[in-house]
C-alpha positions as CSV (number, residue, x, y, z in Angstrom):
1,X,-40.3,33.8,-57.4
2,X,-39.7,34.4,-53.7
3,X,-41.7,33.4,-50.6
4,X,-42.4,36.2,-48.1
5,X,-44.2,36.4,-44.7
6,X,-47.1,38.8,-44.6
7,X,-47.0,40.6,-41.2
8,X,-49.3,43.1,-39.6
9,X,-48.8,46.4,-37.8
10,X,-48.5,46.1,-34.0
11,X,-50.1,48.4,-31.5
12,X,-50.0,48.7,-27.7
13,X,-53.1,48.9,-25.5
14,X,-53.1,50.7,-22.2
15,X,-55.4,49.9,-19.3
16,X,-54.9,52.7,-16.7
17,X,-56.2,51.6,-13.3
18,X,-55.7,48.9,-10.7
19,X,-57.1,46.3,-13.1
20,X,-56.3,43.2,-11.0
21,X,-57.7,44.7,-7.9
22,X,-61.2,44.8,-9.3
23,X,-62.2,41.7,-7.2
24,X,-64.6,43.6,-4.9
25,X,-66.9,46.6,-5.4
26,X,-65.2,49.9,-5.0
27,X,-67.0,53.1,-6.2
28,X,-63.7,55.0,-6.7
29,X,-62.2,52.4,-9.0
30,X,-62.5,53.0,-12.7
31,X,-61.1,51.2,-15.8
32,X,-59.9,53.4,-18.6
33,X,-58.7,51.7,-21.8
34,X,-57.1,53.3,-24.8
35,X,-54.7,52.4,-27.6
36,X,-51.3,53.9,-28.1
37,X,-50.6,54.2,-31.9
38,X,-47.1,53.6,-33.2
39,X,-45.1,56.4,-34.9
40,X,-46.0,56.6,-38.7
41,X,-44.0,54.2,-40.8
42,X,-42.8,52.0,-38.0
43,X,-43.5,48.5,-36.7
44,X,-43.4,47.4,-33.0
45,X,-40.3,45.4,-32.5
46,X,-41.6,42.4,-30.5
47,X,-38.0,41.0,-30.1
48,X,-37.0,44.1,-28.2
49,X,-40.3,44.7,-26.3
50,X,-41.3,47.7,-24.2
51,X,-41.3,48.9,-20.6
52,X,-43.6,51.2,-18.5
53,X,-42.0,53.6,-15.9
54,X,-42.6,52.9,-12.2
55,X,-44.5,56.2,-11.8
56,X,-46.8,55.3,-14.7
57,X,-46.1,58.4,-16.7
58,X,-44.0,57.0,-19.6
59,X,-43.8,54.0,-21.9
60,X,-40.6,53.2,-23.8
61,X,-40.7,50.8,-26.7
62,X,-38.7,49.6,-29.6
63,X,-40.0,50.4,-33.1
64,X,-38.5,49.4,-36.5
65,X,-38.4,52.1,-39.2
66,X,-37.3,51.8,-42.9
67,X,-33.6,51.9,-42.0
68,X,-33.1,51.6,-38.3
69,X,-34.7,50.1,-35.1
70,X,-34.5,52.4,-32.1
71,X,-36.3,53.2,-28.8
72,X,-39.2,55.7,-28.6
73,X,-40.6,57.4,-25.5
74,X,-44.3,58.0,-25.1
75,X,-45.4,60.4,-22.4
76,X,-49.0,59.8,-21.4
77,X,-49.6,63.6,-21.3
78,X,-48.6,63.7,-25.0
79,X,-50.2,62.5,-28.2
80,X,-47.0,61.6,-29.9
81,X,-43.9,59.5,-29.1
82,X,-40.4,60.9,-29.6
83,X,-37.3,58.9,-30.6
84,X,-34.5,58.6,-28.1
85,X,-31.1,59.6,-29.6
86,X,-28.3,57.1,-29.3
87,X,-30.6,54.0,-29.1
88,X,-30.1,52.4,-32.5
89,X,-30.3,48.6,-32.3
90,X,-31.2,49.0,-28.6
91,X,-32.8,45.9,-27.0
92,X,-35.0,45.1,-23.9
93,X,-35.2,48.5,-22.1
94,X,-36.0,48.8,-18.4
95,X,-36.5,51.7,-16.0
96,X,-34.7,53.2,-13.0
97,X,-36.7,53.3,-9.7
98,X,-37.1,57.1,-10.0
99,X,-38.5,56.8,-13.6
100,X,-35.8,59.2,-14.9
101,X,-33.5,56.8,-16.8
102,X,-33.5,53.6,-18.8
103,X,-31.0,50.8,-19.3
104,X,-30.7,48.8,-22.5
105,X,-28.2,46.7,-24.3
106,X,-27.1,47.2,-27.9
107,X,-27.3,44.0,-30.0
108,X,-23.9,42.5,-29.9
109,X,-22.7,45.4,-27.7
110,X,-22.6,46.6,-24.1
111,X,-25.2,47.5,-21.5
112,X,-26.0,51.3,-21.6
113,X,-27.8,53.9,-19.4
114,X,-29.7,56.9,-20.8
115,X,-31.4,59.7,-19.0
116,X,-34.8,60.4,-20.7
117,X,-34.4,64.2,-20.4
118,X,-31.4,64.1,-22.8
119,X,-27.7,63.6,-23.0
120,X,-25.5,60.8,-24.3
121,X,-25.9,57.2,-23.4
122,X,-23.4,55.9,-20.8
123,X,-21.7,52.6,-21.2
124,X,-22.2,50.5,-18.0
125,X,-20.4,47.3,-18.9
126,X,-19.9,44.5,-21.4
127,X,-22.2,41.5,-21.5
128,X,-20.5,38.3,-20.4
129,X,-20.7,35.4,-22.8
130,X,-24.0,35.5,-24.5
131,X,-26.4,38.4,-25.1
132,X,-29.2,39.3,-22.6
133,X,-32.3,37.2,-23.3
134,X,-35.1,39.1,-21.6
135,X,-35.0,42.5,-20.0
136,X,-33.6,43.5,-16.6
137,X,-34.4,45.1,-13.3
138,X,-33.0,48.2,-11.5
139,X,-33.1,48.2,-7.7
140,X,-33.2,51.1,-5.3
141,X,-29.7,50.2,-4.0
142,X,-28.3,50.7,-7.5
143,X,-28.1,47.0,-8.5
144,X,-29.1,46.0,-12.0
145,X,-30.0,42.5,-12.7
146,X,-30.1,40.9,-16.2
147,X,-30.0,37.3,-17.5
148,X,-28.4,35.5,-20.4
149,X,-28.6,31.9,-21.7
150,X,-26.0,30.8,-19.0
151,X,-26.4,32.9,-15.9
152,X,-28.1,35.7,-14.0
153,X,-25.9,38.8,-13.4
154,X,-25.6,41.8,-11.1
155,X,-24.2,45.1,-12.3
156,X,-23.9,48.5,-10.7
157,X,-25.9,51.4,-12.2
158,X,-22.6,53.4,-12.2
159,X,-20.9,50.8,-14.3
160,X,-18.3,48.1,-13.9
161,X,-17.9,44.4,-14.4
162,X,-21.1,42.3,-14.1
163,X,-21.0,39.8,-11.2
164,X,-22.5,36.3,-11.5
165,X,-25.4,35.7,-9.2
166,X,-26.4,32.2,-10.2
167,X,-25.5,30.0,-13.1
168,X,-27.5,27.5,-15.2
169,X,-27.5,23.9,-14.1
170,X,-26.9,21.6,-17.0
171,X,-28.3,18.6,-15.0
172,X,-31.6,20.5,-14.8
173,X,-31.4,21.5,-18.5
174,X,-31.6,25.2,-17.7
175,X,-31.3,27.2,-20.9
176,X,-32.3,30.9,-20.2
177,X,-32.5,33.4,-17.3
178,X,-35.1,36.0,-18.2
179,X,-37.4,38.8,-16.9
180,X,-35.9,39.6,-13.5
181,X,-38.0,41.9,-11.3
182,X,-37.2,43.3,-7.8
183,X,-39.9,43.0,-5.1
184,X,-40.6,46.0,-2.9
185,X,-38.0,45.1,-0.2
186,X,-35.3,45.6,-2.8
187,X,-33.5,42.4,-1.9
188,X,-35.8,39.6,-3.2
189,X,-36.6,39.3,-6.9
190,X,-38.5,37.1,-9.4
191,X,-37.1,35.7,-12.6
192,X,-37.9,33.1,-15.2
193,X,-35.8,30.0,-16.1
194,X,-36.3,28.3,-19.4
195,X,-35.9,24.6,-19.9
196,X,-37.2,21.8,-22.1
197,X,-38.1,20.1,-18.9
198,X,-41.6,21.3,-17.8
199,X,-40.8,20.5,-14.2
200,X,-37.9,23.0,-14.3
201,X,-39.2,25.8,-16.5
202,X,-41.1,28.6,-14.7
203,X,-40.9,31.6,-12.4
204,X,-38.6,31.5,-9.4
205,X,-38.0,33.6,-6.3
206,X,-34.4,34.6,-5.4
207,X,-32.5,37.1,-3.3
208,X,-29.4,39.2,-3.5
209,X,-28.3,37.7,-0.1
210,X,-28.7,34.1,-1.2
211,X,-28.9,34.1,-5.0
212,X,-28.3,30.3,-5.3
213,X,-31.4,29.5,-3.2
214,X,-34.2,29.1,-5.8
215,X,-37.8,28.7,-4.9
216,X,-40.1,27.8,-7.9
217,X,-43.3,29.8,-7.6
218,X,-45.0,28.5,-10.7
219,X,-44.4,26.7,-13.9
220,X,-45.1,27.9,-17.5
221,X,-43.4,29.1,-20.7
222,X,-44.2,32.7,-20.0
223,X,-43.0,35.3,-17.5
224,X,-44.9,36.4,-14.4
225,X,-44.8,40.0,-13.1
226,X,-45.5,41.3,-9.6
227,X,-48.5,43.6,-8.8
228,X,-48.0,45.1,-5.3
229,X,-50.7,45.4,-2.7
230,X,-53.2,48.2,-3.4
231,X,-56.4,49.5,-1.9
232,X,-56.5,46.9,0.8
233,X,-56.0,44.0,-1.7
234,X,-53.0,41.6,-1.5
235,X,-50.2,41.3,-3.9
236,X,-50.7,39.4,-7.2
237,X,-48.7,37.8,-9.9
238,X,-49.8,38.4,-13.5
239,X,-49.2,35.7,-16.1
240,X,-50.5,34.4,-19.4
241,X,-52.4,31.2,-20.0
242,X,-53.3,30.5,-23.7
243,X,-54.6,33.9,-24.9
244,X,-55.7,35.3,-21.5
245,X,-53.9,37.5,-19.0
246,X,-54.6,36.1,-15.4
247,X,-53.8,37.3,-11.9
248,X,-53.4,35.2,-8.8
249,X,-52.8,36.2,-5.2
250,X,-49.1,35.9,-4.2
251,X,-47.9,35.5,-0.6
252,X,-44.3,36.7,-0.8
253,X,-43.3,35.7,2.7
254,X,-44.9,32.3,2.4
255,X,-43.4,32.0,-1.1
256,X,-46.5,30.6,-2.7
257,X,-49.6,31.5,-4.8
258,X,-53.0,31.5,-3.1
259,X,-56.6,31.1,-4.3
260,X,-57.7,30.8,-7.9
261,X,-56.6,32.9,-10.9
262,X,-58.7,35.9,-12.0
263,X,-59.0,36.8,-15.6
264,X,-57.8,40.3,-16.4
265,X,-58.1,40.5,-20.2
266,X,-58.1,38.3,-23.3
267,X,-56.8,38.4,-26.9
268,X,-53.1,37.8,-26.5
269,X,-51.2,36.1,-29.4
270,X,-50.3,32.5,-28.8
271,X,-46.8,32.7,-30.5
272,X,-43.6,32.4,-28.4
273,X,-43.2,36.2,-28.7
274,X,-46.2,36.7,-26.5
275,X,-44.3,35.8,-23.4
276,X,-43.0,39.4,-23.2
277,X,-46.1,41.3,-24.3
278,X,-47.4,42.8,-21.0
279,X,-45.9,45.2,-18.4
280,X,-47.1,46.8,-15.2
281,X,-46.0,49.9,-13.3
282,X,-46.0,50.5,-9.5
283,X,-48.7,53.1,-10.1
284,X,-51.1,50.5,-11.6
285,X,-50.6,51.2,-15.3
286,X,-51.0,48.0,-17.3
287,X,-49.5,48.0,-20.8
288,X,-50.0,45.1,-23.2
289,X,-49.5,44.4,-26.8
290,X,-52.6,43.6,-28.8
291,X,-51.1,42.8,-32.2
292,X,-47.8,42.3,-33.9
293,X,-45.4,40.7,-36.4
294,X,-45.6,37.4,-34.4
295,X,-49.3,36.8,-35.2
296,X,-50.5,34.7,-38.1
297,X,-49.0,35.3,-41.5
298,X,-49.5,34.2,-45.0
299,X,-46.9,32.6,-47.2
300,X,-47.1,34.2,-50.6
301,X,-45.3,33.7,-53.9
302,X,-44.4,37.0,-55.7
303,X,-43.6,36.8,-59.4
304,X,-40.4,38.6,-60.4
305,X,-41.9,39.9,-63.6
306,X,-45.4,41.3,-63.0
307,X,-45.3,41.1,-59.1
308,X,-48.4,38.9,-59.1
309,X,-49.1,37.4,-55.6
310,X,-50.3,33.9,-55.1
311,X,-51.1,32.4,-51.6
312,X,-48.8,29.4,-51.1
313,X,-49.9,28.1,-47.7
314,X,-52.6,28.5,-45.0
315,X,-52.2,31.3,-42.4
316,X,-49.9,30.4,-39.5
317,X,-47.1,31.7,-37.3
318,X,-44.0,31.3,-39.5
319,X,-40.4,32.4,-39.3
320,X,-36.9,31.4,-40.6
321,X,-38.3,30.7,-44.1
322,X,-35.8,28.7,-46.3
323,X,-36.6,27.7,-49.9
324,X,-35.2,24.4,-51.1
325,X,-32.4,24.4,-53.7
326,X,-34.7,23.3,-56.4
327,X,-37.3,25.9,-55.5
328,X,-40.2,23.5,-55.0
329,X,-40.4,23.3,-51.2
330,X,-39.8,25.5,-48.2
331,X,-38.6,24.6,-44.7
332,X,-39.6,26.9,-41.8
333,X,-40.3,26.9,-38.1
334,X,-43.9,27.4,-37.1
335,X,-45.5,27.6,-33.7
336,X,-48.7,27.5,-31.7
337,X,-47.0,27.8,-28.3
338,X,-43.7,26.0,-29.2
339,X,-41.6,26.0,-32.4
340,X,-41.3,23.0,-34.7
341,X,-40.0,22.5,-38.2
342,X,-42.3,22.1,-41.1
343,X,-41.9,21.4,-44.8
344,X,-44.3,22.7,-47.5
345,X,-44.5,21.1,-50.9
346,X,-46.0,24.0,-53.0
347,X,-46.9,21.9,-56.1
348,X,-49.1,19.5,-54.1
349,X,-50.1,21.9,-51.3
350,X,-48.9,19.4,-48.7
351,X,-47.6,20.4,-45.3
352,X,-45.4,17.9,-43.3
353,X,-44.2,18.3,-39.8
354,X,-40.5,17.4,-39.5
355,X,-40.0,17.7,-35.7
356,X,-42.5,17.3,-32.9
357,X,-41.3,17.6,-29.3
358,X,-41.6,20.1,-26.4
359,X,-38.3,21.8,-27.2
360,X,-37.7,24.7,-29.6
361,X,-36.6,23.6,-33.1
362,X,-35.6,26.6,-35.2
363,X,-33.6,28.1,-38.1
364,X,-33.7,25.3,-40.7
365,X,-31.2,25.2,-43.5
366,X,-31.2,22.9,-46.6
367,X,-28.2,20.9,-47.7
368,X,-27.0,21.8,-51.2
369,X,-28.6,18.7,-52.7
370,X,-31.9,19.3,-50.8
371,X,-31.8,15.9,-49.1
372,X,-31.1,17.0,-45.5
373,X,-32.0,19.9,-43.2
374,X,-29.9,21.3,-40.4
375,X,-31.5,23.2,-37.5
376,X,-31.0,24.4,-33.9
377,X,-32.8,22.8,-30.9
378,X,-32.6,23.1,-27.2
379,X,-34.0,19.6,-26.6
380,X,-31.1,18.6,-24.4
381,X,-30.9,21.9,-22.5
382,X,-28.4,24.1,-24.4
383,X,-28.9,24.9,-28.0
384,X,-27.2,22.4,-30.3
385,X,-27.1,21.9,-34.1
386,X,-29.0,18.9,-35.5
387,X,-29.6,17.4,-39.0
388,X,-32.3,15.2,-40.4
389,X,-33.6,13.7,-43.6
390,X,-35.8,16.3,-45.4
391,X,-38.2,13.7,-46.8
392,X,-39.2,11.9,-43.6
393,X,-41.8,12.9,-40.9
394,X,-41.3,13.9,-37.3
395,X,-41.0,10.2,-36.3
396,X,-37.5,10.0,-37.6
397,X,-34.9,10.8,-35.0
398,X,-32.7,13.8,-35.7
399,X,-28.9,13.4,-35.2
400,X,-26.6,15.8,-33.4
401,X,-24.1,17.6,-35.6
402,X,-22.4,19.9,-33.0
403,X,-23.0,20.3,-29.3
404,X,-22.4,24.0,-28.9
405,X,-23.8,27.2,-27.4
406,X,-26.6,28.9,-29.3
407,X,-24.5,31.8,-30.6
408,X,-22.0,29.3,-32.1
409,X,-24.7,27.1,-33.4
410,X,-26.3,30.1,-35.1
411,X,-23.0,31.0,-36.8
412,X,-22.6,27.4,-38.1
413,X,-26.2,27.4,-39.4
414,X,-25.5,30.6,-41.3
415,X,-22.3,29.0,-42.8
416,X,-24.4,26.0,-44.0
417,X,-26.9,28.5,-45.5
418,X,-24.1,30.2,-47.3
419,X,-22.8,26.9,-48.7
420,X,-26.3,25.9,-49.8
421,X,-26.9,29.1,-51.6
């Protein structure tokens, strides 16, 4: 028998109005909410996310079909989305300032530009080192920003070689640069830095003129996006806390948040994938994901002969499922905000946590004899490969196997998996 994860279909909800500016009575303001269905036979690809055009007319999103994952374009004056040719395996799209083009990277490949009216995608440049980790930003001066696990880069929208803006600081345990976003002056920008250190992780303010000068605006494991001033109201930052989307006044010149957060809407998933589940246009169109593969799942045994299904474990957020060599247990990473490793003993119905710390512990692999588990973790900053005894609880200290960047660690984990199987 085999263990599988039982996922659910994702959808995208649209709130069309100045949602966060509803802090005072205004007769002309209205909230219009509607759901954008996905193309038949597809699932929303939460790893590749979505983006709403600055003019609020279009939404581009990644959807996985039976054979390929690609980008789709939904015009808000149409009832159906259309696939964008030449976007197979496209990841993390973002828009040009004029809402006519998108930029995306191909998994394991270069950064590309595509005009939404048609034509072939144009290669802009190769990705230095590691793949982009979370979207990008396209400025009015033609600058494109994107981040990786090691640096934040600047690239021309006409192509060329990406230039390093700022690098990760190992002493601060910086692990990711994600979600860059230009502010209205076109020079300053927001971006998110990941770290196992909660005093480092969070949203920062930078500038093209002085990119190494970082001002931490707020902490948190999720991105924050900028909502410009509108209808006499100040600028805001939108961000997630637990399952709620909040907005708080943001003084750009003073480089600080003001006042108390305001609740915008609720019902967001609490999995790590939720950090990139909402987007906002300059025109006031808020787009957010209200479901998806990263919500709770069931672990189910499926018999090879008659296909009978039997629930094997309680519902939870599971991924990277690995069955032990003797077929009696399963190791996986589960999360309710941060990923940890767990071990299920199916015969006794017992669940045991193997790791318990603020870092991400992911991609477990059994040793051939089932006595040890190897996994990746960013507990020291960069992702490294660890191993631990499979029979002990989280109180046992894991030992480092290799200190190596995440991509190399992933390859080594897959090699171990091959050896174990």
